[in-house]
C-alpha positions in Angstrom: 0.0 0.0 0.0 2.9 2.3 0.8 4.3 2.1 -2.7 0.9 2.9 -4.2 0.6 6.1 -2.0 4.1 7.2 -2.9 3.5 6.6 -6.7 0.2 8.6 -6.4 1.9 11.4 -4.7 4.7 11.5 -7.3 2.2 11.6 -10.1 0.2 14.3 -8.3 3.3 16.4 -8.0 4.2 16.0 -11.6 0.7 17.0 -12.8 0.6 20.0 -10.4 3.8 21.3 -11.9 2.4 21.0 -15.5 0.2 23.6 -17.2 1.8 26.6 -15.6 4.4 28.7 -17.2 7.1 28.3 -14.5 9.3 25.3 -14.2 9.0 23.9 -10.7 11.4 21.3 -9.3 9.9 20.6 -5.9 11.5 17.3 -4.7 14.7 15.4 -4.7 15.4 13.9 -8.1 12.9 16.1 -10.0 14.3 17.0 -13.4 13.4 18.9 -16.6 15.0 18.8 -20.0 14.7 21.9 -22.2 16.4 24.6 -24.2 17.3 28.1 -22.9 15.8 30.8 -25.1 16.1 34.5 -25.6 17.8 36.9 -23.2 17.9 36.6 -19.4 16.1 39.1 -17.1 18.0 39.8 -13.9 16.8 41.8 -10.9 17.8 42.4 -7.3 15.1 41.4 -4.8 14.4 41.1 -1.1 12.2 38.6 0.7 9.5 40.4 2.8 8.4 37.2 4.6 5.5 36.7 2.2 7.0 37.4 -1.3 9.9 38.8 -3.3 10.0 42.6 -4.0 12.3 44.5 -6.2 15.1 45.9 -4.1 14.9 49.6 -3.3 17.9 50.9 -1.3 15.8 53.8 0.0 13.0 51.5 1.3 14.7 48.3 2.2 17.3 49.8 4.4 17.5 46.7 6.7 17.5 44.0 4.0 20.3 42.6 1.9 19.3 42.1 -1.8 19.8 38.8 -3.6 19.9 38.2 -7.3 17.1 36.4 -9.3 17.5 35.6 -13.0 14.6 34.5 -15.3 15.0 32.8 -18.6 12.7 31.4 -21.2 13.0 27.6 -21.3 11.4 25.4 -24.0 10.3 22.0 -22.7 9.9 19.5 -25.5 8.0 17.0 -23.3 5.2 19.6 -22.9 5.7 21.3 -26.3 5.7 24.5 -24.4 7.7 27.6 -23.7 8.1 28.0 -20.0 10.1 30.2 -17.5 12.9 29.0 -15.3 14.3 31.1 -12.5 17.2 30.9 -10.1 19.8 32.8 -8.0 23.5 33.7 -8.3 25.0 30.2 -8.0 22.4 28.7 -10.4 22.9 31.4 -13.0 26.7 31.1 -12.8 26.2 27.5 -13.7 24.1 28.5 -16.7 26.9 30.8 -17.8 29.3 28.0 -17.6 27.3 25.7 -19.8 26.6 28.7 -22.1 30.3 29.4 -22.6 31.2 25.7 -23.0 28.3 24.3 -25.1 26.3 27.3 -26.4 22.8 27.4 -25.0 21.4 27.8 -28.6 22.7 24.5 -29.7 21.7 22.0 -26.9 18.9 20.7 -24.8 20.0 20.7 -21.1 18.9 18.5 -18.2 18.4 20.3 -14.9 18.0 18.0 -11.8 17.3 18.9 -8.2 19.5 17.2 -5.5 17.8 17.7 -2.1 14.5 17.4 -0.4 12.0 20.3 -0.4 13.3 23.0 1.9 16.6 21.4 2.4 19.4 24.1 2.8 21.8 21.6 1.1 19.9 21.4 -2.1 21.9 21.8 -5.3 21.1 21.6 -9.0 23.0 19.9 -11.7 22.9 21.2 -15.3 24.1 18.8 -18.0 23.9 18.7 -21.8 21.2 16.3 -23.0 21.4 16.3 -26.8 22.0 18.7 -29.6 19.1 20.5 -31.1 18.0 19.2 -34.5 16.3 21.2 -37.3 12.9 20.0 -36.3 13.2 21.0 -32.7 14.7 24.3 -33.7 11.6 25.0 -35.9 9.3 24.2 -33.0 11.2 26.6 -30.7 11.2 29.3 -33.3 7.4 29.0 -33.6 6.9 29.7 -29.8 6.5 33.2 -28.5 8.9 34.2 -25.8 7.4 35.3 -22.4 7.9 38.9 -21.5 10.0 38.3 -18.5 10.2 41.8 -17.0 6.5 42.3 -17.1 5.8 38.9 -15.4 8.5 39.6 -12.8 6.9 43.0 -11.8 3.3 41.8 -12.3 2.7 44.5 -14.8 1.5 44.6 -18.4 3.2 46.3 -21.3 1.3 49.5 -20.5 2.9 49.7 -17.1 -0.4 49.1 -15.3 -1.5 46.1 -13.2 -1.6 42.9 -15.2 -5.1 41.8 -16.2 -6.4 38.6 -17.5 -7.6 39.0 -21.1 -9.4 36.5 -23.4 -7.5 34.7 -26.1 -8.4 35.8 -29.6 -10.1 33.4 -31.9 -11.4 31.0 -29.2 -15.0 30.0 -28.7 -16.3 31.8 -25.6 -18.1 28.9 -23.9 -17.8 27.9 -20.3 -14.4 26.8 -19.0 -13.9 23.0 -18.9 -14.9 21.7 -15.4 -11.6 19.8 -15.1 -9.7 23.0 -15.8 -11.8 24.9 -13.3 -11.1 22.2 -10.7 -7.3 22.5 -11.3 -7.5 26.3 -10.9 -9.5 26.0 -7.7 -7.0 23.5 -6.2 -4.2 25.8 -7.0 -6.0 28.9 -5.6 -6.7 27.1 -2.3 -3.0 27.0 -1.6 -2.7 30.8 -1.9 -3.6 33.5 0.6 -7.1 34.8 0.5 -5.9 38.2 -0.7 -4.4 36.6 -3.8 -7.6 34.6 -4.4 -9.5 37.9 -4.3 -7.0 39.5 -6.6 -7.4 36.6 -9.1 -11.2 36.9 -9.1 -11.0 40.7 -9.4 -8.7 40.5 -12.4 -10.6 37.8 -14.2 -13.9 39.6 -13.5 -15.8 36.6 -12.0 -17.0 35.7 -8.5 -16.6 32.0 -9.0 -13.9 30.1 -11.0 -16.5 28.0 -12.8 -17.9 31.3 -14.2 -14.7 31.8 -16.3 -15.1 31.5 -20.0 -13.0 29.1 -22.0 -11.3 32.0 -23.9 -9.8 33.2 -20.6 -8.1 29.9 -19.7 -4.6 30.8 -21.0 -4.6 34.3 -19.4 -6.1 33.0 -16.2 -3.3 30.3 -15.9 -0.6 33.0 -16.5 -2.1 35.2 -13.8 -2.3 32.3 -11.4 1.4 31.6 -12.2 2.3 35.1 -11.2 0.4 34.9 -7.9 2.0 31.5 -7.1 5.5 32.9 -7.9 4.9 35.9 -5.6 3.6 33.6 -2.8 6.3 31.0 -3.1 8.3 30.4 0.2 11.7 31.9 0.4 14.5 29.4 -0.5 16.4 28.1 2.5 19.6 29.2 0.7 20.3 30.9 -2.5 21.3 27.7 -4.4 17.7 26.4 -3.8 15.8 28.5 -6.4 13.0 26.1 -7.0 11.9 25.3 -3.4 
C-alpha cells in the first residue's frame, strides 16, 4: 500500500507542476529537459516574509538584496515555452554551460538534488542532446514570455496585469476539469491573492470563467504563485 501512495503522490506532484508557465522542481530527483531561449532578465530582490519585492535601497534599508534571474525555457515534453528562474550560483552554472556548449545548440537537463526546503539542495545542469532542425523549428514557432512584465506583475502599458481572453477561441464555459485544477491551486494561496485573481478575471466563482480566458487565467495564477512561493532556505535552492 505504501508504494501505491508514494506513486500517487509523485504523479500528483508532476501534474501539479504542469500547465503553468514556471518550471518547478519541488522534490529530490525532480528534473526537466529543455532549451534556454532568448535573453535573461535579472533583478535584485528582497524577501519580505511573504513574497519577493524588487530591491529599493531607500526603502529596504534593513535588508540585503539577492539576485534572481529569469530565462525562457522550451520544454519538448510539454511542447511549451516556460520560464525558469534561479539565484546567483544557479545562474553562474548556466553561464558555464553557455560558454562551454552554447545554449542555442543543446537541450540541457536540470536536476534537483535535495528534499523540499533542504538548505543543502543543489542543481546539476548537463547537456542532454544537440538541437536538431525539427526542434529548432518548434522553438522558433513559440512566442517568448515577456519576463520583465511577469516579474513585476505589470503589463506592457505599465499598469497592473489583467487577464484577457485569447483571440479566436470560442467563448463557452471553461472545462470543469480545468476549473477544478485552478480551484485546487488557488486554495494554496492567501485569501488576498484569491480575491485578486477573481477581481482581475472579473468573476465571483472560478466556474464562471469563459474558455477564452483559460490561458490568461493560468498566466495570472502563475504570477500569484511565484509571488507567494516560500523563500529558499539558501540561494542555491531556487525552486523550493
